[in-house]
N, C-alpha and C positions, 0 to 999 in steps of 0.2 A: 504493500500500500504506500509506503514511503517513497519507493521508486516511482510509482505512478504519479503521486502528488508533485514530485519534482519536475515532471515533464509537462505539467498542465499548461504552464505559461511560457514554454520555450519559444524561440524565435519563429518556428514554423506556424505557431498559433497566433502570432501577433499581426497587427495591421501593417500594410505596406506604408512606409513613412518616407518623408523627404530624405534624399541622400545628403542634404546639407544642413543638418541640425546645428543649433548653436552650441558647438562643443566647447567654446571658450567661455561660456557663461559660468559665473562664479556661484558657488553655493552660499546660503546664508551663514553657514559655519565659517566660511572665509570672511564674510562681511563683519561678523561680530568680533573677529580677532584682527581686523584690518589695521594696518598702519598707513595713514594718509600722508602723502608727500605734498607739501605746499611750498613752492619755490625751493629754497635751499634748506628750509627748516622742516624737520620731521615732526609731525604732530601725531602723537599716539592717541588712540581712542580712549576716552574716559572709561571708568568702570561701568559695566553694563548691569550692575546690580540694581534691581528695582526695589526701592524702599517704600514702606508704607507711611510716608510723611507728607502726603498731598492734602491740601485743605479741601474738604468736601464742599460741594455747592448744593444748596437745598432745593433749588428749582432748576428745571430744565433750561438749557441755554436758548437764547433767541435764535431764530433761523436766519442765516445770512446767505443770500442767494443773488447772484448776478449772472447775466447772460454770458455764455462762453464767447471768447474772442473769435472773430471771424478768421477763417483760414483762407489765404489766398491760393488760388489754383492757377496753374499755367494753362493757357488756351492754345489750341493748335489751329492751323489754317484749314484743316479738313472739316467738312460740315458735320455738326453734331446735333443731336436732338436737344431741343431746348427744354429745360425743366419746367414743368407747369407751376412750380412754386417760385415766386419772385423773391428777390432779396429782402424786401420789406416784409413779405409773408414769413420768411425764415426768422427775422428778428422778432416779429410778433409772436411766432410760435415759441421762440426761446423765452420771451417774457411771460407767455402764458404758462410755460412749464415751471418757471420760477414761482408764479402765483400758486400753482397747484402744490408745489413743495411747501410753500409758506402756509397754505391753508390746510393741507392734509397730512403733512409729514408726521406730526405727533400722533394723530389717530391711527395712522398706518403702523407706526412703531409700537403703539400700545397694543394693537392687534397681534403683531409679531410676538410681543412679550407674553400675551395670553396663550399663544401656540407653543411657547418655549418648552412646556412640559411634555410635548410630544416627541422630543429628541429621543432617538432610539437608544435603548440601554440593554446591557447583557446580551448582545446579539450573537455572541459565540458560545455562551454558556451551555446551550443544549446541543451543541454540534461538536464534531471532532475536527473541525477546521481550525488551524492554528492562527495565532495573531500575525505571524510572519507571512503566512500564505495570503491572508487578507491584505496585508500591506503590499504584497506583490501584485495583487489584483488592482488595488488603488493606483499603483504605479503604472500598470498596464492601461488602466482607464485614462490616465493623463496622456499617454502616448496615442491611444486610439482616437480619442475625442479631439485632441489637438490636431492630429493628422488629417482629420476630416473637417477641420475648421469649425468645430462646434463651439457654442458659447461657453463661457466659464460656468454659467448657471446650469448648463446641461450636465457638466461633470459633478457639481455639488448635488444635483437632484439624483443622478445615477447612484452615487454613494449612499444618499439617504434612503432611496428605494431598496437597495441591497441590504443595508443594515436594518431597516424597518421590517423587511420580509423575514430576515433571519431571527429577529427578536420576537416575531409574532407567530411564525409557523410552528405547527405541532410536529411536523416531519423532522426527523433528525438527519442532518446532512453530513456527508463525508467530504474529504478534500476534493475528490473528483467532481463533486457537484458544483463547486464554486465557479468553474469556468462557464457553465451554462447560465448560472444565476447572474454573473457579471455581464455577460454578453447580452442577456435579455433586459437587464435593468438599463444598460446603455441604450438599447434599442427603444425602450419605453420612454426614457428621458428625452431622447431625440425627437420622438413624435410629440411630446408634450411641449418642448421648448423651441424647437427649430422651425423656421419658415419652410425650409426644404430639408426634411429629416432624411437620414440615411435609410435607404430602402432595404427591405428584408433580404432581397437577392444579394445586395452588397454585403450585408451582415453575414450571410451564409457563405459567400464565396471569398471575400477579402478579409473580413475580420476573424471569422471562425475557421477559414480555410477549409470549408466543407467537412469539418470534423463534427459539426453539429448540423442536423438537418433543419430545414425550415419548419417542419412540423414540431420538432422538439422545442424550438424557440417559441413558437406560437402557443404550444401547450404550457410551457413554463410561464409565459406571459399571463395566461389565464389563471394559473395557480397563484401567481403573485398578486394579481388584481383581486382574486377571491379572498386571499389571506388579508389583504389590506382593506377589504370591504369596498373595493372600487373607489377609495378615497385617496386623492392626491393632496388633500389639504394638509398644509404644514409649512414650515419655513426651512430655509437652508442658512448656512453660515453667511453666504454671500448676500442674501436678502437683508440681513441685519447690518452687515458692513456697509452696504450701499446706502441704506437709509441714514445711518449715523453720519457718514461722510457727506451726504447731501444736506443734512441739517447743519453740520458744522462748516459746510462749504470748504472742505479740505480734500476733495477727491483727487485733485491733481498732485498734491504733495504726498499723500499716504496710500493711494489705492494699490499700486503695483506690488509694493512690499507686503502690505496687509493681505492681499490675495495670495501671494506666495506662502506666507506663514499659515494662512488658513488651510491651504491645500496640504502643506507639510503636516499640520496637526492631525489631519484626517488619516494619515498613515498609521498613527500610533493607537493601538486598541486601548491601552490603559488610559491615555489622555482622553480619547473619544468616549470611553465608557464612564468616565468620572466627571465629565463636563457637559453642560447644555450648550446648544448652539449660540445662545447669547453670551455665555462665558467664553466660548471659542472666539467670537467676534471681539469681545472686550479685550481679551488677552492679546490677540493679534494686533489690534489698534494701539494698545499701550506699548508693546515691544517696538512696533514700527515707529511710534512717536519718539521713543528714546534713541533709536538708530538714526532717524532723520535729523534729530536735534544736534547730533554730533557732526553732521555734515552741513546742515543749513542752520546757522545760529539765529536766524530770524524766527525759528520755531521754538517755543518754550514749552517743555513738558510740564512745568509747574502750572501752566494755564490750561493746556490741552487735555492732559490726563484727567483732571477733575471734571472737565466738560464731558469727556467720554463716559466716565463712570456714572455721573449724574444723569446723562441722557438715557443710559440703559438701566437706570434705577437699581444699580448694583451696590452691595456693601463694599466699601473701599478696601477693607482687608481681604475679602474674598477675591476682588478683582486683581489686587496685586499678587495674591498667591497664585492665581491662575496664570498671570503674566510671567511670573518667575518660573513656573513649571514649563510653560511654552518656550521660554528663552533657553532653559536647560535642554529641552528636547531639540531645539534648533542647533545648539552648540554641539550636541552629541549625535546629530542625525547621520552624518556620514559614517561614523563608527558603528552605530546601531544598525543601519541599513546600507552596508557597503556596496551592494550590487544593484541598488535601486537608483538609477540615474535619470529617469525620464523627467522628473520635476525640474532638474537643472537644465536638461537639454531643450525642453519645450516651453519653458517659462518665458514670458515677455519681460520679466524683470531681469535687468542686467546691471552689473556693478558700474559700468561706464555711464549709464543713465544717471546714476546718483552722483557721480563725481562731477558732472556738469553743473550741479546745483551748488557746489562749494563756492564760497565767496573768496 
């Protein structure tokens, strides 16, 4: 059985990917121990220890929102179809979006907090699937969904569906079952989130490499939907992160590293099993704030971290405890999961992007 489980996610079972991945991308482990060079002076990173000494804020912060800056595009002499949306309409739509965020961000986040108790728990306790094999599946999901240009939300939903199914099903699964479960939840998440979802034929031929039949995938989809009572209602870590960053108007500064950390945290069964999605999001946002602060001195963690904690209505000590655990996981990730490289290869986050923000 052990030999069989080792072969489940070998290269012949993996999706066809680009021949030019970002092999030079740095891991977060490298980032937190980085020594920055500024001119001729070497500036060492400050201590990354997160201390529980931030002043709490009793009320939720105000929403700050402004339209995104316009991006200039190059025009060519060849005739092109004119967009039916005029520039003034684009600006109006941007303003309307800001109004929606101002008016509805807090109720939306409150709704997310109500759904927080639906975070999957103990999803491997009734099965013989190991935590390392699950981490390998999560890593493979990163590769597959990135290769097929799926949204980040599709990845987070696929993981949530997989974990929710494993936590609720009465069937006891063995390691060999995880391949079918992972493929099926990716297929389901694509249909739920993508405008042009990956077709079943592609899933059968390119992702599963014909080792799973189309009937097997459809049957497992039915089983998962039945187990979940046909309910996709719930939140993902990305839902919470996106709303908090919208409220604080800090998407540009914090999104990419926070996204990276949130994906990284999902690899680890112990962290995932002991934290809700809101705790996930809060921890990732806090660690990101501390990292960015050491590169961009215009950002103050003493101001931003209390805003994050109060926005998510979390206890300050619990928030800092979760953040420290995530930071330790990030620092030891390469050692704990030495063969899982897809998060680094396919992440949009790159160290060079952060260095450009240094003053």
